[in-house]
C-alpha positions in Angstrom: -90.6 14.5 -32.6 -87.3 13.3 -31.4 -84.7 15.2 -29.3 -81.4 14.7 -30.1 -79.1 15.1 -26.6 -75.7 16.4 -27.0 -73.0 14.0 -25.7 -69.5 15.0 -25.0 -66.4 12.7 -25.4 -65.7 10.8 -22.0 -63.8 12.9 -20.4 -59.8 11.0 -19.5 -59.3 10.7 -15.7 -56.5 13.3 -14.5 -52.9 11.9 -14.8 -51.2 10.1 -12.0 -47.9 11.0 -11.5 -46.0 7.8 -10.6 -41.9 8.6 -9.8 -39.6 5.4 -8.9 -37.2 5.0 -6.8 -34.4 5.4 -9.3 -36.5 8.1 -11.1 -36.9 12.3 -10.7 -34.7 15.1 -11.8 -31.2 15.1 -9.6 -29.8 18.2 -8.9 -26.1 18.2 -7.8 -25.0 21.3 -5.4 -21.4 20.2 -4.1 -22.2 17.9 -1.3 -26.1 18.0 -1.8 -28.7 15.7 -4.0 -31.7 16.5 -4.3 -34.2 14.6 -6.5 -37.4 16.2 -7.6 -39.7 14.2 -6.9 -42.9 16.6 -8.2 -41.8 19.8 -10.1 -45.5 21.1 -9.7 -46.1 20.1 -13.6 -48.3 17.4 -12.3 -50.2 19.7 -9.5 -50.9 22.7 -11.7 -48.0 24.2 -9.4 -50.1 24.0 -6.0 -47.6 21.5 -5.0 -43.6 20.4 -5.2 -41.8 17.7 -3.9 -37.9 16.5 -3.4 -36.0 14.2 -1.7 -32.5 16.0 -0.4 -29.6 14.0 0.7 -27.4 16.0 2.8 -23.6 15.2 3.2 -22.1 15.2 6.7 -21.1 19.0 7.4 -22.9 20.3 5.5 -23.8 24.2 5.1 -27.4 25.4 4.0 -28.1 28.7 2.4 -28.2 31.8 4.1 -31.0 32.3 6.4 -33.9 33.8 4.2 -37.6 34.8 4.0 -39.8 33.5 1.4 -42.2 35.9 0.5 -44.8 33.4 -1.4 -44.5 30.1 -0.6 -44.6 27.5 2.7 -41.7 25.1 2.9 -41.9 21.6 4.5 -38.7 19.8 5.8 -39.7 16.0 6.7 -36.7 14.7 8.1 -36.3 11.0 7.2 -33.0 9.9 8.6 -30.3 11.5 10.1 -30.5 15.0 11.9 -31.3 18.0 10.5 -30.3 21.9 12.2 -32.7 24.2 11.3 -32.0 27.7 12.7 -35.4 30.0 13.0 -34.0 33.3 13.8 -32.2 33.1 16.8 -33.3 29.9 18.0 -31.4 26.1 16.7 -34.0 23.2 16.4 -32.4 19.5 15.8 -34.7 17.6 14.0 -34.4 13.9 13.7 -36.1 11.3 12.1 -39.7 11.5 11.8 -39.8 15.0 12.3 -41.5 17.6 10.6 -40.7 21.5 9.7 -43.0 23.9 8.4 -42.0 27.0 7.2 -44.2 29.8 6.8 -43.9 32.8 4.1 -42.0 35.3 5.9 -40.4 33.3 8.7 -36.6 33.6 8.8 -34.6 30.2 8.5 -31.6 27.9 7.2 -31.0 24.2 7.7 -27.6 22.6 7.7 -26.0 18.5 8.7 -23.6 19.7 11.7 -23.7 15.5 12.3 -20.6 13.2 11.0 -23.5 11.2 9.3 -25.8 12.1 6.1 -29.1 13.1 6.6 -31.9 12.8 4.2 -35.1 14.7 4.0 -38.3 15.1 2.4 -39.5 18.9 0.8 -42.7 20.5 0.0 -43.2 23.7 -1.7 -46.5 25.1 -2.1 -46.6 26.2 -4.4 -44.0 25.2 -6.6 -42.3 28.3 -7.5 -38.8 27.3 -5.1 -37.9 24.2 -7.6 -36.5 26.1 -10.7 -34.2 28.4 -7.5 -32.3 25.0 -7.0 -32.0 24.4 -10.9 -30.8 27.9 -11.1 -28.0 27.4 -8.6 -27.2 24.0 -10.1 -26.3 26.2 -13.3 -23.7 28.6 -11.4 -22.3 25.6 -10.6 -22.3 24.3 -14.6 -21.0 27.4 -15.6 -17.7 27.0 -13.5 -18.6 29.7 -11.1 -18.7 29.1 -7.4 -22.0 29.2 -5.1 -21.2 32.1 -3.5 -23.6 33.6 -0.7 -23.8 36.6 -3.4 -24.8 34.3 -6.1 -27.2 32.0 -4.1 -29.0 35.8 -2.9 -29.4 36.8 -6.3 -31.3 33.3 -7.4 -33.0 33.4 -4.5 -34.6 37.2 -5.0 -35.7 35.8 -8.5 -38.1 33.5 -6.3 -39.8 35.7 -4.4 -36.8 35.4 -1.3 -34.8 37.5 0.4 -32.1 36.8 2.7 -32.8 37.2 6.2 -29.9 40.5 6.9 -31.3 41.9 10.2 -30.2 38.4 12.0 -26.5 39.0 11.2 
């Protein structure tokens, strides 16, 4: 008697995502340009990565707290001022800033030169926030602090109103 051995189809290797220098989704928010390198679709939504170019004298969002995701910022060039609670930190090229959930923070480029940073979001949910802000602008509406706060609220993020 012979036994039949069940075989399954060979499993394909997981897909590798490669995003070239001129590729990725571009999100334009006023003078800030964000290139989404990974929106979470290749990481089962565990991680998203974006490259942002902040024009000189660019203010960031209102100081805020994320309820469900970590955010990381690696400064590639220029200087980015991070405000964490009442403390300011000027992060220059080669600096990594990690912000865990619940920590109030914001950032800005106060200098006369552009600043470039790589941002990570774990999990990926906050990428859609930036898309929503772009939609506000595309709809002809101004990107007011209130519009920003409304978009934040959809992604477990709230303004740090106790720090004003």
